[in-house]
N, C-alpha and C positions, 0 to 999 in steps of 0.2 A: 831761661825766655829768649825762645828766638825770635827775629822780628817778621812779621808777619802781612799778608798781602792788606790785611785790615787795617794793620798801624798804618802801613803805606796811604790804601786809601784814607784815613783820618789825619792824616799830617798833610796829605795834599787838598783834602777838601778846605785844611786852615789857613794854608797859604794861600789858596785863590780866593778866600770867599775873605779872609781876615779877620774874620771873628769868631766866637765859637758859637753864637747865635746863628750865623746864614754856613757857616759848617752842618750845622744839626738838619738847617731845612735842606740843604744839597744832599745830605744821606740820609732823609728822611728819617732821622731819630731825634732823640733831644738833646738838651743842653747837657745834663749831668753826664749823659753815658759819654758824649764827645770829651770833655775833662775828665774823665775815669779812663778813656783812651789814649787821651795825651797822654796823662801821667803813666801808661802802662811802656808808651813811645820810647820816653827821655831814659823810663827804667831799664828798658832794653838797651837802649844805645850808649847810655851811660854820663850822656851831657844834655845839660837843657835847653830846649829848642828855642825857647820864646822866653822875652824880659815881659812880665806882668806889670802894667803899668797905669793905673787907676781903671783897672778893670778891664785893658786893652791886651793884647795881645802882640808884641815887636819880635818879628825874628833874627836869633843870632845869625853872626858870620856862618856860623857851622849850619844852621838849618839852611841859609839860604844857598849854601855850598851843596848839601843833601839833596834840596828842593832841583836843582841843578839836573843831577845824575837823574833824577825821578823822573824831570820831564823829558830827558831824550828814552828812557825806558815805556812812556807813554806815546810818546812820538812812534817808537815801532809799531805797540798794540793798535795806533792807528790807521796807519797804512796797512797791518795785516785787517784790521776792519772794512779800510778803504777795498782793497782785495776782492777779500769777501762780497763785499756790495757789488763789483764788477762784476764778478762772477754768475751772482744772481740776475743783474741786466739783462747779459748777453747769454741769454738763456740757449742759445742753440751753436753757439759756439763764437769762437774772437779766433784772428788770425795777425800775427803779432809780424810788423813788414820793417826792416830797415832799408835806408838808402841813402845814396848821395842827395845831395839838397835840391843839385838842380830836378832831380827825378821828382821829387817831392811836389816840387812846381808845374812839374809839364807831364810827364807819364802818369802818375799815379791818381790823380784827380780823373780821367776819362776811364782806367783800368777799374777803380772804386765803385765809378756809377755802373760801368757794365757788369761788374759781379754782382752789385746789388739787386741787379734788376732780376737774376738768377737765384738770387740767395738772402734774401732779407730781412733773415732774421739773426746773420751771422754780421759784429764786428770788426770793424780793420782798425789796429790799432796802427798808427806811423810814428816812426822814429828817423829820423834825419841824422846824418852823421859822416863827419869827414875820416879820409883817413886818415891815420895807419889803425883808427878806433871802429872803425865799420868792421875791417877786415879783423881784429881780435875780438869782437862782441859774434860775429857769424862763428869763425873757429869756438868760441865758448857756446857754442850751440843755443843760444840765447832766444833764438829767432825764428819763425816758420820759413823766411824766406828774404831775401837782402836784394837788391839790385847795384851793381857795380860798373864803372868802364875799364877795368882793368882787366886785364888780358891772363892774369892768372887764378885760379880759382886758393882760398885762403884755407890754410889746413883744417882738413876734416870736415870738408866743401865739396862741393859738383858744381861746375861752372857749366851753366847750357846757355848757348848763345843767344840774344832775341834780337837788336836789330843794329843794321850798319847803316850809317850814314853819314855824309860829309860835310863837315863847317863851312860856314856860308858869310856872309862879310854884311854888318848889320851897318845900316846909313842912317839919319835923319831926315827929316823933311826939307826939301829944296838942296838936295846936295846933288852936286855936280853930276858927280858918276850915276845918279838917279836913271843917267838917261841911258845908261848901260842893261846888256841884258847879262851878262859877265864880267865880273873881276878880275883883273891879273893883279897879279901883286906887286908889279912895277907900279899902276895905276895908282898905288898911295904912296908913292915916293912924295915927303912935305905936309901930307895930311897932318893934323890933330886925328893923335889914335889911342885907342882905351883898350889896356893890356889886364889880360889876368896876372894874379900874382906871380912873383917872377920862381916859384917854387912848381907852378903848374907844368905840367910836361909840352902841353899842347903850346905854353908861351914859350917854350927851351927851344921846340919846333920852328915855330914861324920865327923868332929872335935870328935863328941860325940861318932860315931860307932869305929872312930880308937882307941879314949880314950879306950872303955871299952874293946877290944881284945888286950891290950897292943901295939898297933902297934907305933912305933916313926917311924916319917918320919923325913926329913931334910927341914924343909920349907926355901927352896931360893928366892922364891920371892910371890908375891902373886899384882894379877891385877885384874880393878872393872869390867872388863866381860870378857865374855868368847873366844872372836874374840882373847884379849889381850894377853890371857892363854895361847890360840891353836899357837901365834904367838912363844910367849916364848918355848913354847915347841919343836916346830920346827924347831927352833936353837939349840936344844940339851940341855937344861938349866935343864930340870927334866920331871916327869911326871904329868899328870891332870887329874881328875874327870870332867868330862862337860857336856853340852846338846851334844844329836848327830848329831843338825841339823848343829851346829855350825861345830863342829868336820869334818862333813862330808864336807863341803865346802874346806879344809885342806884337805883331805884325798888323800894321793899320793905325797902332796909337805912338804917330809921331816915329814909326820906326817901321823902313821897309829891309829887305832881304831880298842880297844877289847871289846867284852862286861863284865861288873861287873857280878860275881854270886850273888851279892844281888843287890834287886830291888829299883832306887833310882827315882820314876815315877818324867817325865816332861812333866807339863800339859800346855797348851797354851787352850787358850779360845777366842772364838770372843766378844768384847763387842758394843754395840749397844744402842745410846741414845735413851731413851723412849719419849723425849719431844722434838725431831728434825725432823722435816719433811719428810715423809718415801719417799725413793727412790728406783725406780727400780732398778738406776746403783748400788747403792747400794745392792741390792739383788744378783744381777749379779756377782759382787765384791767375796759377801761371796759363791756364787757358783764358783768361782775362786778358792779361797780360799781351797776351801774342798777337789777341784782336786789334786792341788798341795799337801794339805796331805796328800791324797790317796799314791799320787808316792813318798813321801819323806818314807812314810811307807814302803813301797814296796822296795825300794831302802834299809832301813837299814834289812829285811828280808832277802832279797836276799844276802845281806852283812855277816848277820849272817850266811847264808847256805853256803858262801864263807870258812868260819871261820871253820865249820866243815866238811867240804871236807879236808881242806889242816889237819886240825888234825888227819884225818886217813890217 
């Protein structure tokens, strides 16, 4: 006799409920039926699953081991059921987006708002991931589109330039450099400085340029993301150089932005999978991204004009 789904179901009910009576209630059947099914299960597997003690069932070590395996199987089934429920909920479709964490905080909220106005029945699923996993998952065609700051397209994808802006200087309330409309790198000599992690390419370029100019900063902290760097700045720990999208989210909340005299381009590109079925919804989302990018660029230009007027 082979082990059947019914056998597994009865065993799982007994392990979950802890008694024949409660297992019968879970399966909407009688106690004698559960007892007979348990005897069949033990006959099939060839060993006792429970010790009987004064009318109670106590799982054996073998039963506990078998139950662990069954739980893993049911977790897979539950994930399938959850996915099916999601597909029922998103009646008109769903877009899967993967992005660097910085864009999940800055560029995508406004984009999703624009997209939702035009396509209210569509759900957008956003996953944030750092490199190199971002590129690996995009190459695996697991997402409808992605956002990256890298200039090279991952294998099996197409890169579409979206936005290029310059890194900015972030200053806390009351800082002496707020009186300046543009910050020179030499202005940051002997300043408390908050930096991105040592592996970040912008960090490497900045460290090299500061070294060439013999500008000595006091490195008070480093953090893995621009969001965490800006959080440290607005609490007064020091100054930083970060991408303007993240800095704009903090502008006016104990943090202020000033352009740099040196250009450090911050490039954002859309990544489209080449081997995933094309989607009109993905094209519509790209259009919303382009609209949001134009809005961000105009906002940065307005900020520069405001600083220029303040200087005069």
